[in-house]
N, C-alpha and C positions, 0 to 999 in steps of 0.2 A: 695279544696273548692268547694262549690256547687253552684247553680244559686241564691240562696238567698244570701249567703255569698258575693258571686264577687259582690253583689250590694251595698257592704258598704266598702267604703275605707279608707283611712288615713285622719286624720286632718292635716292641714298644722300648722306647728310649733311644737316646743318641749319645755315645761315646763321649765326643766331644764336648757336649753339653756337662756331661758329669764331671770331666776333666776340668772344666772352667770353674765349677764350684769347689773343686779341689783346692784350684790355684788361689781361689778366694779366701779360703780357709788358711793357706800358706802365709797370705798377706796380713791376715787377722793376726795370726801367732806373732808376726814379727813386731805388729803394733803392741800387742798385750806384753810382749817381752819388755817393752820400753815402759809400759805402764806400771809393770810388776816392781821395777826399781823404784818408782815414785810411790806407790803404795807403799812399799817397806820401810820408806824414809818418815812416812806420815807421823808415826809418835816422837819423832826428834824434832817436830815443828814445836813442842809445847815440853820441854825438858823438865821444868818446874812443876808441872801438873802434877798434884797427888791427890789421894783421898778415895772416897767411894767412887765418884764418878769418874776419875781416871782408870780405877781397877774395871770397872764395868766397860769402859771404852777399850780397854786393852783386850779383855776377853772376847767381845764382840769382833774386833779388829783381827785377833788371832783365828778367830772360827771362820770369818769371812775371807781371810786370807788364804786359808786351807782350800776354800771353793775356788779362789781365783787362781791358785797353783793347778788344783785339778783340771780346771778348764782350758789353761794352757797346754798341759799335758794332752787334754782330751781333743783340743782341735789338731794336734799333730795325729793322733790315733784316727780321728775323723777324717782326715785329709788322706790318710794311708788306705782306711776303708774306702772311700771314694774311689780311689786310684786303682783298687783291686776290682771293685764292681766294674769299673770302665773297661779293665782289661778284659774281665769275663763277657762284659757286653760286646766288645769287639770280636772276641773268639767265636761268639754265637753267632755274630751279624755274618761273619765270614762262613760260618757253618750253613746257615740259612741262604746265602748267596749261591753256595755249591748246591744246596738242593734245588734251587730255582733253576740253575744251569741244568740239571739233571732233568727237571720237568720240561724245560724247553725243548732238550733232545728227545724227550718222548713226544712232544707235539709235534715235531719234525717228523718222526715215524708214522705218527698218526695221520698228519696230513698227506703222506706219501701213499697211503693204503686207499685201495679201491673200496667202492661202497659195500662189495661182496665181502671182502676181507673185515671191514669194520664190523659188519653184522655178525661175523663169528668170533670178535673178539671182546666181548662184553665182559666176560670174566676177567680178562687180562687188564681191561681198564678200571674195572672195580677194585682189583688188588693192587695195582699200581697208584691209583688215587688214594686208597687206604694207608698205603705204605708212606706216600709223600706226605699225608695229613698228619700221620703219626710222627715221622721225623721232625715236620715242622712244630707240631705242637708241644714236643718234648723240650724245644728250645725256647718257646714261649713260656713253657710252665718253669723252665729253668731260669729265665730271666726274672719272673716275678719271686721266684725263691730268692734267687740273688738280691734282688732289689729288697725285699722283706729283710733279709738278713743284714744288709748294708744299713737300711734304717734303723734297725734295733742297736746295731752298732753305733750309728750316730746319735741315737737318742742318749746311749750311756755316755758317749765320749763328751756330748756338749751339754749334758746336764748339769745344772747348778742346782745344788741340794739347798733349800730353804734353812737358814739358821733358826734352830729352835732352843733358846737358851733357858734352860730350868734348873733347880736346885735339886742336887741328888747327893745324899750323904754330907750336907752341908757345903758342898761346893757347887758352883756354877758351871754347868757342862753343855755342849751342844748335842741334844737327842738326836738330831739330825746327823751325828757322825756315822761315817759308813766303815766298815771292816772289809777287805778284799778277801774272796773265798780262796782259802789254801787249798792245795793239793789233798790235805787229809780231808779237808771240809767236803770237797767235791766226792771223795770216796764214800763218806758217810753219807751223804746227800742220795748217792745211787743206791747205798743199803735202804735208805728210807723209802725211796721210790719202790722197792721190792716188798717192804713190810711197812706200810705207814702205820705209825703208832699215835692216835689220836691223845692218847694220854700224855705223850711226850712234849708238853708244851708249858711256857711260863712267859706270860704276857709282855715282861719288861715295861718301860717307861712311857710307851706309847698309847694314846687312850684310844685303841681299835678293839676293844673286847668284843664289840658286835661282829667284825670281821673273822677274828679268831675264833669265836663260837660258831659261825657257820662252817669254816673249814673243820673244826672238831666234829661237828654233827654229819659232814660229808664224809669224813675220814672213817666214821663208825659204821658205814653200810658198803655193801660190795659196789652197788651203783655209784656211790660217791667216789668210791677209791679209783674206780675204772675211768671216770670223768676226769679226776684231778690229774691221774696218771697221763692221760692223753693231752693235757695243758702243757706238759714240760717235755722239752728237747734240749739234750746237751749242745752246747756250742763250742765248735773247735775253733781255736783262734788260729788263722791261716798263715801268720807271721811265724809261729813256731810249731805248729801242728800239734797243739796240746788242748784239752777241754779246760775252758777258763771260767765257765759258767753255764747257765740254762737260760733257753729261750721260754717264756711263760707266756701263755695266753690269758688274756684278760679280756672279757667282753663288753666292758662299757668303761672308756675312758675319754675325759674330756679333751686332751689333746689329739686324739685320733681324727684325722679328717673324715672317716665315715665311722660316726659315733654309734651308729646301729650294728656294726660289724665288730667282729673279734680284733683285737690288735696283738701283735707279737712283741714282747717286751724282753730284752737282753738283761739277766741279772748277773753281773760279776762280784756285786758288793752286796752285804745286807747289814741292817742296823745294829749298830753297835749296843745300843740301849733299847733293842726291840726284842721281839720273840725269840727265846731261844729254848733247846732241850734242856733236859735234867741234868745233863754234863757240862753245860754252858755253851755248847757249840749249836751252830746253825742246823734248822730242821726244814722240812718242806714249808712249814708255815712261815719261816724267815724268808723264803724264796717269794711266796705269794704275796707277803706284807711289802718286800721291797717293790715287787713290780707293781703292786697296787699303788704304792706312794709316789712313784717314779712318775705316773701319769698325771700328777696333780701338782700343780705349781707351788702349794702350801706344804708338800711333804708330809712331815709327821706333824705340822701344826694343827690346830683345830679347823675343823670343816668350815665353822662360821665365826669368823669373816674370812678366813685365810685361804679356803678351798684346799685345806689338807685332810689326812684320814682320821684325826683324832676326834671321835664323836660321831656317832651315827647308829644305825638301826640295822638289825639282821636283815630286815627286808630290802634294805639298799644293797648289802654285800652280796645278797642271792643273786639278785638280778645282775649286779656288777660281775659277778664271777661266771654266771651260765649264760647272760642274755635273755632269760625267761623271766617274765614278770613273777613276782612273789606276792604273798597276802599278808597283811598285818590284821590281827585281831586285838582289838583294845578290850581291855576288863571294864565291862559295865555291869549293872544289876542282872542283865539279860546274857551273859557272857557263857557261849556254849563252845568253847574251843577244846575242851578234853577230848571229845570224839574225833576232832578234825586233826588234832595232835598224833593220836593212835594211828588214823589213816595215813597221815603223811609220812610218818616214821616206817610203817609197814610197807609203804611204797616205795622205800629207800630214799626218801628226799630229805632235806635238812630242816630242822626246826631249832629255834631259839627262843628264850624267853628274857624279858627285861624288866629290871625294878625300875621304879620311879623316883624322881628327887624328892628331898626333904620328906614330908609327912605322907606323900603318897604310896610310899612303901614302908613297912614296920621295919623296926632296927633289928629283930631276930627272927630267927625261923627254927622251927623244930622238926628234925628229919624223922623218917619211919623208925630208925632205931633209937629215938629219944634223945640225940644229941642236938644240943642248941648251938645255933652258928648266927655269926653276924650277918646281916644283910647289907652289902655294900650298895649305896644309892646309884642311880643311872648306869647300871652295870648289866651287861647281857651274858647270859649262859647259854651253853649248848645243852638241848634235850636229846639224848641219845636212845632212849627206851621209855616206853610207856605202855600201860596196860589199864585195865578197868580199876586197879588199885591205885595208880598214880605213877610220877614220872622219874626217871633217872637224869639228872642233870650233871654237868661238868663246868666248874669255873676257870675261864682261860687262864687266870694267875697260876692254876697249877697248885692250888692250897686253899683252905678257908680258915677263918678264925673264929674261934668261940668268943663268947662275951667277954671274957676276962683277959683277952688278946692272945690265948695260946693258939700256936699255928698247927693245923691238921693238914699234911701233905697229902697229895694226890688230887684234890679238886672234886673227886665223885660224892655225890649224896643222893637219896632219894627222898621224896615229899609224897605224901598222899594228896588226893586232888583238892580236898579242902585247904590244906595249906600252902599248895601251889597257888590255888586262885587267892589266897589271903596275901601272898608274897608279891606275886608279879602284876605288873599293870598292861603287858600285852605280849604277844606271842606273834613270831614271822614264821610263816609256813612256805618253804620252798616251792617252786613250780618245778615242770618237767626239766630233765636234762636235755641239752641239745643232741641232736641226732649225730 
């Protein structure tokens, strides 16, 4: 090979290997179609079974059945995604072969030149090498983008959501139930991207206050909004050429083969019982929540022992969202977090504050305007502003309650530093945003 042909390498990946995986999914779907019939008939094996245990079985059987049907449909979608990726890989491989042929022709021209002619062609050589490298690299980058999108589509298609049965309004429901994004939802989410509203949040039934509190604090600053905006990309479904969801970047994901790097997660569904806006529809927080849970085997279940997203600390979510370490300051007799909070917020970085369980935090707190509020236990609040007088906080539930149970909508309140230090057992201080 010559100097020009040497500048054109091989593309990563082989289309025939990708198609082989697609065929294995097609075979798996056939097997699961048969298993579906067996699963559906399971309740009929005990027709006389009645009572609470039978009702509990029926509820879980129904919830798990939804996951099985979704998996069967998803396997077919995954196979189609792999076939599309294989076709794109074949097309790019052919394009690179054409570039290599052009490079070999240039090598023939170069080899036919005299030493004197070669000496005068340095600029030409540099220009041709730069062009060849640019063309080749564009296809390498394209394959990597295609692979990342295929991987994101496969993750959604083959994802089995953990069943999380809880009682809501007197009925047992699956907190892990998902709602597909509608065209109206997607339109509204585009509007949210243009005008991120940190106040438009209601936590729902998932115990991820720590995660939502970090998002609220981020959305309150220009730096945070810019970072979050860069983490979201519309996803176009190539089957019908329409936007069906969003690719969301999460920097820490246990299922990522490269756990130190960012991961791209396709979100086409959000949690039915998860974070919602004031109008009941999904918001950007719903997108990030779905992406965060999708990378964990426990989904909406508790962090321990199920590896879900319920229960955690702001310091964890800050690192998970940005990839950069954050600090946790624990309330001790020598606590000096107040100045750190002011500095961190002024720097555009997120801050959250958490209450303790049981007697570690008081039952009530008094705001700067004299309103007495309940203190929810083991709960994380966003800190969105702070100065020498105290801090402004937001409850991810989107509301607060007075000691007599009255609901105060909005979730925002102010505490002076004495009250703040009395109520909260620790604060999470965000690190720098990635470049």
